[in-house]
N, C-alpha and C positions, 0 to 999 in steps of 0.2 A: 597501466599497460603499456609497452612499447609499441610506435604503431608506423607504418609508411605509407604515403598515399601513393597510389599507381592510379593516371587516368590520361587517356587518348586525344585529348581532343584539343586544339592547340590555345594556348592561355589568350586570350582577350585583355587581361590588363594584369600586371606584375604588383599590384598592390592590394595584398589582401584583405585588405581591414575596410577599402572601398568598397570592395564586392560584396562586403557582408553586408552593404547597405542596401544593396538589391534588392527586388519586392518579395522575391521568394522567400524571406522570411515570415511567417504568420505569429501569432501570438505565443509563449511563452518559448520564444525560438523552433520552432516546431517548422521545419522545411516545406512547404506546400508543395507538391509534388507535379502537381497543372504549371508552375512556374519557376522550373528547377534553375537552382543558383550556377553559378560559372563550378565546373568540376575542385579547382580547389578551395575555394571559398567553402562548398558543401563538405569538403573532407575535414579541414578544419574546424568548421561550426559543430561533424559529428563527435571530433574529438573533443570538444568543449563540454558537448553536452553528457559526456563517457567518460571524460577522465583519462582520456589515453594522452599518450605523451606522443608526438611527431618526431621522432626522429631523423627521417629522412624523406627526399621524393623522388619518383622518378617518372617524370611528365615528360611530355613533347617537346620538342627545341623548337624555335622560332619558325613560321614558315614549315612546318611538319603537317601534310597532310594526315586527316583522321583515316584515313584508310590506308597507309602507309604499314602496312602489316609487318614490315623485314624491319623494321624503324622500332615497332612494338616488341618483336621478337628480342631484339638487343637491348631493349630495354630489362624486358622480363630475365634476360639471363645475368644483366648486371645487376638486379636483384638478387635473382638465385646464387651469386657469387656471394653478394654483401653478406649470405645465410649461411655462408659454406666458409669461408675462410677461417686461417688459425685462429684469432680473435673474435670472429665474428658472432653474432646475437641475434636470437631471433626476435622477429616483429608481427602484428598482426598486419595483417594488408589491407588497406583501404583502399576501395574503391566505389567510383557513384554508380556504377549498373555494371552487367556480364559484359556489357558490350564495350565497354571501355578495355577489358581484359582480355579478351579472347576474339577472332571473328565469326568460331564458329564453335558448335557444342563439342565435337571434337577436342579442340585444343582445348578448350574450358577445362573439363576433365580430365584431360593427361595435366593440365597445370595444377589444377587442385588435387589431383592424385600426388602428383610432385612434394607439393609444398607440406599435404600430410604426413610423407614419407619422412620431409625435415620435420614436424613435429607444429608447424602451426596452419592457418587458413585465412581464408579469402573472407571479407564481411563486406556488403554494400552499405553504402549510407541514403539506399533509397529507402524512403519508410515501409512502402509498399511492399518491396523485396529485399529485407536484409539478407534472404541466403544466396549465395554465391549460383549455387544449382539451380534452386528457382527461378533465378531470375534470368539465366540462360534458358533454361528453357521455354522462357516466356520470350525472349526477344531476340537467340537466335537458332540457326536453324543448323541444318545435317550440310560438310561442303559449304558455307555460304548462304545457303537456302533460305533466306530471313521469313520465318516464320508470320512475321506482320506484311509483308510484299505479298506470301501465299494467301494467308487471307483477304488481302484485298482483291486478288484476283478472284478470290473465290466468289466476294462479294458481288464483283463484278457479274460474274458469268448466272449468279441466281440474280441478280438486277436483267439482267438482258433476259434470263429464261422468263420470267414474269412478267414482261412481255411481248413474248411469246414468238420474243424473235430466234431467227435460226443459229443452233451451236452444232458445231460440228459436220458432219454429215448428212445432206438431205435422204430423206427414203425416195425410192423409184416411185416417178410419179409426179414430186414437188421439186421447185429451185427456189432456190433465194431469192425473194425481190427487191426491187429498190428500198423497198421501207423496213426489209430485215425480216420479213414474213413469208413463210410458205405460200408460193402459188403455182397452178398445177401446170406440166408441163405437156403440151398434146403430144398426141400421140403414147406417152408414157401413161397419160391417164385412164385412156380407152384401155390399155392392157390392165388394168387394175380393176378397171370396172368388167371386163370378159372376165378375168380371174376368180372375182367374187360372185356375180350371176352366174359362171358356170357350175363352180363347186358346190355354190348353194341350191342351185337345183328348180324345180318350178316350186311354186308355192302351194302349201300342205294346209290341210286344215287345222286348227289352233288344237291343242290336245291331242295331235295324232303326232306320230310318230316321221322326223324329216327323214324321207327318200335321199335327197342331194341327188348331184350330177357325177359326174366323171369324176376320178381320183386325181392327187397330185399328179403321182408320174404322167396317168393319161393328157394331164392338161401341162406338164413341162412339153412333154413330147408335140403335142400342139401346135405349142409355141416354136418350139425348135422347127420343127415339120415348115412352117412357114418362112424361116431365115430371123425370128426378133430373137435377140439377145439383152441381156441384161447389162445393167448400166457402165459394169464392167469391161462388156464387151465377150463374156461367156456363154455358152449356152445355159436355158432352163433345168433346175433341178426341183427336184422334189421339196428337197429341202428349203430353196429359194422362193417355191408356192408357200410353204408353209407359213415361212416368214410374213409373206404379205397377209395371210390372212388371221395374222394373230396382232399382225400391227393396228392400233385403236386412230394414229394420226390419220389415216381415209374415213375418219367421222368427223376428223375436222376439231380436232381435241388434239391440243400444245402436251405433254407430259415429259419433263424434262428437270432433272436436280429437285425432287421433290414440289415441283410446282406443277400446278393442273388447269388448265383454261379450255374449257367449252368452249366451243365457236370463235377460235382464234383465226382459223383461215378455211378456205373452202374448202366441204369434205367431196371426197372422190366417191364413195359407197353412200346408199342409205343405209338407215340404221336398223331395219326390218332385213334388209338382205346379208347385213354384218351379223345379224343376231340369229339369222336363219344359217350362213357358214358356221359360224360357233358350235349353234347344235348339233350338224353333222359332222364338226371334228368331234365332240362328245361322245355321239353313238358310235364312230368308226373307230374311238380311240382300243388299241387292243388291251386285254390284259395278259403285261406282261410278266415272263418268269424271272424271277432271279437269274443273274448270270452266271454260271458256274465253269464255263469253258475257259480254258487258259486265256494269255494273252497271246496276240500275235505279234511273231520275234522280231517282223521288220518296222512293226507300228513306229512313226514317227520321223522313219528317214526314207522308205522309199519313197519314188516321187514317178511320175508321170514322163515320157520323154516328151510326150506330146506340147502339155498346157504350163508343167511344172507344178499342178498338183499334188499334195501326198494323197498317197493312197491310202483307202479304206478299208480295213476287215470287215468282210461280210459273213455271215453263217448264213446258209440255204440249208433246210432243212424238207425232204421228203419223203414221203410216206406213202406205202401201197401194202395189198393185200394179196397173200402167195394163193396159189392155186387149191390150196385146201384149206385155208379161210383165216387163217390166222395173219397179222398184222407185220408190219416191219418197217423202218424208217431208216433214215442214215443221214447223218449232216455232213457236209462239204461247205472247206471255208476256202475264201477268193480275198485278194488283194484286188481290190477296182476303181479307177480314176471317180471321181463324182460326177467329173465332163462327161463320161460316156454312157450316150444313148444305144445301145443294141438294135435297136429295131433300124432307127436310122443307118447304122452300119452295115447292116444286113441287104438294105433293097438300096442305098445308095453307094456311089463310087465316095465314100469321104474318107478321112484320115482317120483311125482306130486310134481310142484313146486307150491306156492299160488295162487292163484284164487277166491275172494269173490264177491259177489254182495255189493255193497258199504253198501245198508242199514243195510245189516245181520249184516255185521260186525262192523259199526259205533253202533249198538242196544248193542251190545252184552258187547261192548268196554264201553257205558253207564252205561249198568247193571253194570258188573264188577267195576265202580267206584263207583257206589249208595249202594255197596255193602261191598264197606271197611269200616273195623272199625274203633271206635274210635284213637285205640292205633296208625292205621296204617296213618290216618288221622293227629296225633299229628307230627309225625316222618314224615313227608311230609317238604320238603324242595324245593320251588317252585322255580323256574327259571323264573324273567320276563325280556321279549326282548330275546335279544340276550345272548348269554353265555360269562362266565366272558373273555373268551381271545379274542372271539371278541370287549366287551367292553374297554379292554386295547387298541386293536390295533385301534379303533374307537376315542378313547381318544389322543392317540398318533398322530393320524394324526391332530385333531384339535390342538395342545401342535405346533406340529411343522407348521403350516399353520400361526398360533397365533405369532411364534417365527419370522418365514419370514415376517410376515406384520408388526411387530413393528421394527422388524431389518432394513426396508426400508423406515422407518419413516413415516407408517400410524397409528397411535394411540401412547401409551405413556408405560412403563415399566409397570403400574398398571394395565394395558390390560391382564397381561400375568398371573395374579394371578387366577382368576376364570380357566383357562385351566389347570392351573398347578395344583391346589384343584382336579378337574376334574379328572385325571392323578394319583394323586396319591389316590383317593378313588377308583376309576377302579383297581389300585396295589395292595388293599387294601382289595380285593374281593367287591367292594360295589360299587354302583352307586351313583354317585353326584346328579341324580334327583330322587332316590328313595331309602334315607339311612333310611325309616323305613321297620321292618318287612312286608312284603307283607300280605293281608289279605287271609289266608288260607280257610276260609269260603264262603268270597267273588267268589275266582276264582270257588271252587265247584261250587258253584251256579251257574257261569257263564259258565260251561261246556255245562249246559243244555239249553243254551240262542239261540231263536230261529234265531240271529244272528249270521250267521256260522263262518263269519272272528273271533267275542268276540270267540265264541266255541272254534274256536282251538285255540287261544293263549293260553285261558285255558288250555286246554288238552296239549299244549306243555310246558305249564310250570308245570305241576304236573304228565306227565309222560313220564318217562324216554325212552322206548318202548315197542310196542306189538308185540310179538313173534306171527307168524298165521301161522298155520300149516293147513292140509288138513282140517283135524276134528275138531281143539282143539284151543282157541286161549290164550296168557297168557299176561294180563296186568302188565310191572313193574312199580312201582310208584318211583318217584323220591325221595330219602332218601338222 
């Protein structure tokens, strides 16, 4: 069979016969993968063993760097031209491995598809991975992100975790010591102990139900009333206190990346108190009913003017008994800043974080959108569905899954054309499922739909954010 050689590393010797004397050959002319030959010699040996006729070389010029991707691209285009001219004849393309043929997985797949359309293919001389796609899956990453480098990073992280060294953000109450291990922070450590002891409450007899102490909101309120803040400088919330109570790091146990080391650092809480607090949480955990209420129209875009945090949708239910003895109930929906401390705002002269009746806030926002002028509407640049970054990430995941599937013999090379196109479109700021310009008029109409899910999607498409103060609301369009 006719074949052409293609490699990307600078030749160390122009004497191919001398290269064949390299110790990379073991018995019966088999290539030892632990001691690879010079690329040219390896391709020549492969042709000898498989009775291929080498008719051309596409290799780097003297002094060309291995990572000169522009030069590699020029060589590739010359090879394609040799296959498509008037008197051209196709040939099998031989490369040592996929890293010689492309710098990333997308480029490799695009070139394999182009050669497939011409009627030929790429084969690797690496005896462990002769299939070019399998070789690329092992050796190349997306956008130049080498899987070997990522694997080395993961190994280094796991090795660091196995020694109990700090990875990422340290929990409240600890800091990273000079030895890389967690060390208590004076002041913060006392707050941690207070949270656990207060919530766990007094000791109770074994086998009895734990009574517990004050709840999450009461503890957060107590800390805030004394001017104590979280590490980020924000007021304490019930959610922050709950996170503290669930964190087993305070027992002296380190858990990261599948590594668990007991006694790796100084504990801040006795196990008996931790277990007691855990029992109180189980006892107090409510039986939650399946949520059946509609979504909050402004969820994800409404933000507090004071601290910038996203407003949470809250539903409060009130029940009462009428004079005739029958019971009645009603639900009230709110948008409220997580930093809000209603009791402190009532008793002290402090700034008020946002809290609005959902119905009132939504009416104001919808009225603002309705009052947008023609110029504003013409400048809108709606974002449909996920953001561009999310679209790219999803396209990359689909592409990787497709490559793994085809490399495992589930499907053919042509099954990668659609995932590759979607990834290219995503990176160009487009969506392969929505290449046309969004219908702004229809989106503006959907904002007022009785279908809250449809209306919310429309709001997210055209509204960047809604800044909510105590007495005013600002709607910022997506331009």
